[in-house]
C-alpha positions as CSV (number, residue, x, y, z in Angstrom):
1,X,-25.7,-5.2,5.6
2,X,-28.6,-2.7,5.7
3,X,-28.5,0.8,7.0
4,X,-30.7,-0.2,9.9
5,X,-28.2,-2.9,10.8
6,X,-25.3,-0.4,10.7
7,X,-27.2,2.1,12.8
8,X,-28.0,-0.6,15.4
9,X,-24.4,-1.6,15.5
10,X,-23.4,2.0,16.2
11,X,-26.2,2.7,18.7
12,X,-26.1,-0.5,20.8
13,X,-22.5,-0.1,22.0
14,X,-23.3,3.5,22.9
15,X,-26.2,2.5,25.0
16,X,-24.1,-0.2,26.6
17,X,-21.4,2.3,27.3
18,X,-23.9,4.7,28.7
19,X,-25.4,2.1,31.1
20,X,-22.0,0.9,32.4
21,X,-20.6,4.4,32.4
22,X,-23.5,5.9,34.4
23,X,-23.2,3.2,37.0
24,X,-19.4,3.9,37.3
25,X,-18.8,7.6,36.8
26,X,-21.7,9.4,35.4
27,X,-23.3,10.2,32.0
28,X,-20.9,13.1,31.4
29,X,-18.1,10.6,30.7
30,X,-20.1,9.0,27.9
31,X,-20.6,12.2,25.8
32,X,-17.4,11.5,23.7
33,X,-18.9,8.1,22.7
34,X,-21.7,9.9,20.8
């Protein structure tokens, strides 16, 4: 696996969590994910 692939695997779930988290509670609850 390439570095780019690893970074994408790390970033994509964060973006997903951000989107679902913002619609539920707010972006402040997603900071620990980063």
